[in-house]
C-alpha positions as CSV (number, residue, x, y, z in Angstrom):
1,M,112.7,108.6,120.3
2,I,115.3,109.0,123.0
3,A,114.7,107.8,126.6
4,V,116.7,109.2,129.5
5,A,116.3,107.9,133.1
6,I,115.8,110.8,135.4
7,R,115.0,108.9,138.7
8,D,115.5,105.3,139.7
9,D,113.2,104.9,142.8
10,P,110.6,104.6,141.4
11,I,112.0,104.5,137.8
12,V,110.9,107.5,135.8
13,I,112.1,107.9,132.2
14,A,111.8,111.0,130.1
15,G,111.0,110.0,126.5
16,L,111.7,112.6,123.9
17,H,110.1,112.6,120.4
18,F,111.7,115.2,118.2
19,G,108.9,115.7,115.7
20,M,110.1,117.4,112.5
21,T,112.4,120.1,113.9
22,G,113.3,119.1,117.5
23,R,117.0,119.0,118.4
24,F,119.5,119.2,121.3
25,S,122.1,121.9,121.6
26,F,125.1,121.8,124.0
27,Y,126.8,124.9,125.2
28,R,128.1,126.8,128.3
29,D,127.1,130.4,127.8
30,E,123.5,131.7,127.8
31,A,124.3,133.7,124.7
32,D,124.6,130.4,122.8
33,R,121.1,129.3,123.8
34,P,119.3,128.2,120.6
35,R,116.2,129.9,119.2
36,F,112.9,128.2,119.9
37,W,114.3,126.5,123.0
38,K,111.6,124.8,125.2
39,L,113.7,123.1,127.9
40,E,117.1,123.8,129.3
41,L,119.1,121.6,131.7
42,I,122.1,123.0,133.6
43,M,124.6,120.2,134.3
44,D,127.3,119.9,137.0
45,G,130.2,122.0,135.8
46,G,128.1,124.6,134.1
47,R,127.5,122.9,130.8
48,R,124.0,123.4,129.4
49,V,121.7,121.2,127.3
50,A,118.7,122.7,125.6
51,Y,115.9,121.1,123.7
52,A,114.7,123.4,120.8
53,D,111.7,122.8,118.6
54,A,110.7,125.5,116.1
55,R,107.4,123.8,114.9
56,R,106.5,122.4,118.3
57,F,105.7,118.9,117.0
58,G,108.0,117.3,119.5
59,R,106.9,115.7,122.8
60,I,108.5,115.0,126.2
61,R,106.7,112.3,128.3
62,L,107.6,111.0,131.8
63,Q,106.9,107.3,132.0
64,Q,107.9,104.3,134.0
65,D,108.0,101.7,131.1
66,P,107.9,103.5,127.7
67,A,108.1,100.4,125.6
68,R,104.9,99.1,127.3
69,E,103.0,102.4,127.3
70,P,101.5,104.5,124.5
71,P,102.6,105.9,122.2
72,I,105.5,103.4,121.7
73,A,103.4,100.4,122.6
74,L,101.0,101.3,119.7
75,L,103.8,101.3,117.1
76,G,104.3,98.6,114.5
77,F,107.6,97.0,113.7
78,D,110.9,98.8,113.4
79,P,112.0,98.7,109.7
80,L,115.6,98.7,110.6
81,E,115.7,96.2,113.5
82,G,112.5,94.2,113.3
83,L,111.3,94.0,109.7
84,P,109.2,90.8,109.2
85,S,110.1,88.2,106.6
86,A,108.8,88.7,103.1
87,P,106.0,86.1,103.6
88,D,105.0,87.7,106.9
89,L,105.0,91.2,105.4
90,A,102.9,89.9,102.5
91,A,100.4,88.6,105.1
92,H,100.2,92.1,106.7
93,L,99.8,93.8,103.3
94,A,97.2,91.3,102.1
95,R,94.7,92.7,104.7
96,R,95.2,96.3,103.5
97,K,93.1,97.8,100.8
98,A,94.5,101.3,101.1
99,P,97.1,102.7,98.7
100,L,100.7,101.7,99.3
101,K,101.7,105.2,100.2
102,A,99.1,105.4,103.0
103,V,100.0,102.0,104.3
104,L,103.7,102.8,104.5
105,L,102.8,105.9,106.6
106,D,100.7,103.9,109.0
107,Q,102.7,104.0,112.2
108,S,100.8,101.0,113.6
109,L,102.5,98.9,110.9
110,F,105.7,100.7,109.8
111,A,107.1,102.6,112.8
112,G,109.1,105.7,111.9
113,V,108.4,105.8,108.2
114,G,107.8,109.4,107.2
115,N,106.6,111.1,104.0
116,W,109.9,111.4,102.0
117,V,111.0,107.9,103.1
118,A,107.8,106.4,101.9
119,D,108.2,108.1,98.5
120,E,111.9,107.0,98.3
121,V,111.0,103.4,99.1
122,L,108.3,103.2,96.5
123,Y,110.5,104.9,93.9
124,Q,113.4,102.4,94.4
125,A,111.0,99.5,94.6
126,R,109.4,100.7,91.3
127,L,105.9,100.6,92.8
128,S,103.1,103.1,92.3
129,P,101.9,104.8,95.5
130,H,98.4,104.3,94.2
131,R,98.6,100.5,94.2
132,E,96.4,98.8,96.8
133,A,98.7,97.1,99.3
134,R,96.9,93.9,99.0
135,S,97.5,93.7,95.2
136,L,101.3,93.1,95.5
137,S,102.7,89.9,94.1
138,P,105.3,87.9,96.2
139,A,108.1,89.3,94.0
140,E,106.8,92.9,94.6
141,V,106.6,92.4,98.3
142,R,110.2,91.3,98.3
143,R,111.2,94.4,96.3
144,L,109.3,96.6,98.7
145,R,110.9,95.0,101.7
146,R,114.4,95.2,100.2
147,S,113.9,98.9,99.3
148,L,112.6,99.7,102.8
149,Q,115.7,98.1,104.4
150,R,118.1,99.8,102.1
151,V,116.7,103.3,102.4
152,I,116.4,103.2,106.2
153,A,119.8,101.6,106.7
154,R,121.5,104.2,104.4
155,A,119.8,107.2,106.0
156,V,120.8,105.9,109.5
157,S,124.3,105.2,108.5
158,V,124.9,108.8,107.5
159,N,123.0,110.2,110.4
160,A,120.2,111.5,108.1
161,D,122.7,113.9,106.4
162,S,120.9,114.3,103.1
163,D,124.1,115.6,101.4
164,R,125.4,112.0,101.7
165,F,122.4,110.3,100.2
166,P,123.1,108.8,96.8
167,M,122.5,111.3,94.0
168,T,120.2,108.9,92.2
169,W,117.7,109.1,95.1
170,L,114.4,110.8,94.4
171,F,114.9,112.7,97.6
172,H,117.2,115.3,95.9
173,T,114.5,116.4,93.3
174,R,111.2,115.7,95.0
175,W,110.7,119.0,96.8
176,G,108.7,122.1,95.8
177,R,106.2,120.7,93.3
178,R,108.2,122.3,90.5
179,A,106.7,122.0,87.1
180,G,108.9,119.9,84.9
181,A,110.9,118.5,87.8
182,L,113.1,115.6,86.8
183,T,115.0,112.9,88.7
184,A,118.8,112.5,88.3
185,R,117.8,109.9,85.6
186,D,115.8,112.5,83.7
187,E,112.5,111.0,84.7
188,A,109.4,113.2,85.0
189,I,108.2,113.7,88.6
190,V,104.5,113.9,89.4
191,H,103.2,115.5,92.6
192,E,99.8,114.4,94.0
193,T,98.0,114.1,97.3
194,I,97.6,110.5,98.4
195,G,96.2,109.6,101.8
196,G,96.2,113.2,102.7
197,R,100.0,113.6,102.1
198,T,102.0,115.3,99.3
199,T,103.4,112.5,97.2
200,A,106.2,112.6,94.6
201,W,106.5,109.7,92.2
202,V,107.6,108.8,88.7
203,P,104.9,107.1,86.6
204,S,107.4,106.0,84.0
205,R,109.3,104.0,86.6
206,Q,106.6,103.0,89.1
207,S,103.6,100.8,88.4
């Protein structure tokens, strides 16, 4: 989410959620306007800024206090900046009967965790996506928390450039549901649907 103040009396803020394919492009000539553009701003001096979104999952909302209004106000904690302590996280999970994969994707609990991130976190934490969230031991909660911190922090540190993710990550071999797919460690990858989402995991590593 990016928030940009567009008026200060009264305050109006444009909140932009990029969805899966949203992005900004900066240019001067109309010929450089990106495909699938939805909004173009012409700045002083002639420079242009366009918002493009091929799949149209992004949203632009005009609000006065985005942090206190939906949808942001309905989000859970930020895994990078506001992750609860292990005991507090355990208390949250203890109330959840759903599979871990579905719980990690619950935006009212883990804000911003998407499908591949959830799979990567569980792979690195050595936890099965089928496990009930409430079944985790204190040690397993600590592993989950540590894995969540590390995956998010690394992705942010490289600006989500997947070419710079560690080659041992599941990310690099999880795509496409290929028969016989293996991780960089030669572990067999299984693809299933859990909580309505395609899930890649390694039964020999995750339990």
